[in-house]
C-alpha positions in Angstrom: 87.7 112.5 54.5 90.6 109.9 55.1 90.4 106.3 55.0 92.9 103.6 55.7 93.4 100.5 53.5 96.3 98.7 55.1 96.6 94.9 54.9 97.5 93.9 58.5 98.5 90.4 59.7 97.1 89.3 63.1 99.9 90.1 65.6 100.3 88.7 69.0 99.7 91.5 72.0 102.2 92.2 74.5 101.7 95.5 75.5 103.1 97.0 79.0 100.1 99.0 80.9 101.5 102.2 82.6 100.3 104.2 85.7 98.8 107.9 85.4 100.3 108.4 89.1 103.6 107.6 87.7 106.5 109.7 89.3 108.6 112.0 86.5 111.1 110.5 85.0 113.6 110.2 81.9 112.6 108.5 78.9 113.7 105.0 79.0 117.0 104.0 77.1 116.8 102.3 73.6 117.5 98.6 74.0 120.5 97.5 72.5 120.4 96.7 68.9 117.6 99.0 68.4 117.9 102.2 66.6 115.6 105.6 66.8 114.0 106.0 63.8 111.0 108.4 64.5 109.7 110.7 67.5 106.4 112.3 67.7 104.2 114.1 70.2 100.9 114.8 71.0 100.0 111.5 71.9 96.6 111.2 74.1 94.3 108.6 75.4 91.1 109.0 77.0 89.2 106.2 78.0 85.8 107.8 79.9 82.9 107.3 77.8 82.3 110.9 77.1 86.0 111.4 75.2 87.3 108.3 74.3 90.4 109.2 72.0 93.4 107.3 71.4 96.7 107.0 69.4 96.9 105.1 66.1 100.5 104.3 65.0 101.4 102.5 61.5 104.8 101.2 60.7 105.6 99.8 56.9 108.7 97.6 56.6 110.0 98.7 52.9 113.2 96.5 53.5 113.8 93.1 51.7 114.8 91.6 55.4 112.5 91.4 58.7 112.9 94.1 61.1 111.5 94.2 64.8 109.8 97.5 65.0 109.3 98.9 68.7 106.7 101.5 69.3 106.9 103.4 72.9 104.7 105.6 74.6 105.0 108.0 77.2 103.1 110.3 79.7 103.9 114.0 79.5 106.1 113.5 82.4 108.2 111.3 80.5 107.4 108.0 82.1 106.9 105.0 79.9 103.3 104.5 79.3 103.3 101.2 77.1 105.9 99.5 74.7 105.2 96.9 72.2 107.3 95.0 69.6 106.7 93.3 66.3 108.7 91.6 63.6 107.6 93.1 60.2 108.2 90.7 57.5 109.3 92.5 54.2 106.5 94.8 52.6 104.2 94.1 55.9 102.7 97.0 57.9 102.1 96.9 61.3 99.5 98.9 63.2 99.4 99.8 67.2 96.5 101.7 69.2 96.4 102.7 72.4 93.1 101.2 73.3 90.6 99.7 71.6 88.8 101.9 68.7 85.4 101.1 66.8 87.0 102.9 64.2 89.7 100.5 63.9 87.8 97.3 62.7 88.8 96.8 59.2 92.3 95.9 60.1 93.8 94.6 63.1 95.9 96.6 65.4 98.0 95.5 68.4 96.2 96.9 71.3 98.5 98.3 73.7 95.5 98.6 76.3 96.6 101.7 78.0 94.3 102.9 80.8 93.7 106.0 81.7 93.4 109.8 81.1 96.6 111.5 79.5 97.1 114.2 76.7 100.7 115.7 75.7 102.4 112.2 75.9 104.9 111.7 73.0 106.2 108.4 71.2 109.0 106.9 69.8 109.5 104.2 67.0 112.9 102.3 66.9 114.2 99.5 64.9 116.7 96.7 64.6 118.1 97.8 60.9 120.0 100.7 61.6 119.5 102.3 57.9 115.9 101.2 59.3 113.9 101.4 55.9 110.3 101.6 57.7 107.7 104.2 57.1 105.7 105.2 59.7 102.4 107.5 60.6 100.5 108.2 63.8 97.5 109.6 64.4 95.1 111.1 67.2 91.6 109.1 66.7 88.1 109.3 68.0 88.1 105.9 69.4 84.1 106.0 69.3 83.4 107.2 65.8 83.2 104.3 63.1 83.8 107.1 60.4 87.7 106.9 61.7 88.0 110.8 62.8 91.4 111.9 63.0 94.1 114.5 63.2 97.6 113.4 61.9 100.5 113.8 64.9 103.7 115.7 63.1 106.1 112.8 63.1 110.1 113.8 63.1 112.5 111.2 61.1 115.7 111.0 62.9 118.5 110.7 60.3 121.3 110.6 62.6 120.3 109.0 66.0 121.5 111.4 68.7 124.2 110.3 71.1 122.4 110.0 74.7 124.9 110.1 77.8 123.8 108.2 80.9 124.4 109.5 84.4 127.1 107.3 86.4 125.8 107.2 89.7 
C-alpha cells in the first residue's frame, strides 16, 4: 500500500480547461524563461461516475531559492488540456491533480479542473531555474477511492533541454 505524506501549502488555482474536441496540434512552446525538466506519458482523466480516473503530480523544490514550476497536461493529439504554474519556496512541495479526487483529501492539491474523458495523454514540467533542482513524481489514481489506489507514471528527467526549431510562416 502506498501512502503520500506531503506537507503542502494552500495554493491558488489558475487552471486552463481544454476541449476534448480540440484539433490536433503541436505541443505548445516552452514559455520564455522556463526550462524543460520532466516529461511523462500515460496521463488519463475520466470524470464519468463509473471510472473516475485522474492524474496526480507532485514536485518538491530542492533549491535554496524560489522556483516557478509549470505543469502542462496534453491530450493524446498533442493539444493543451490544462496548465498551471506555482512558485515553490525552498523545500516546498506542490501537488496538481487533473480533477477533484476523494483520495487527495489529506493535503491540498491544485485542481486543474480538466473536464471530460481522455487517455494516452502526456505531461511536461518546466521550471524557472535552468539547473532546476526539483524532484517530481506523477501517478494515475482512482479519483473515487479514499485508499489512494494508484499507478506510477514513468517520468523522464531531461538533462539537457532539446533545441526546438519553430516553423517560419
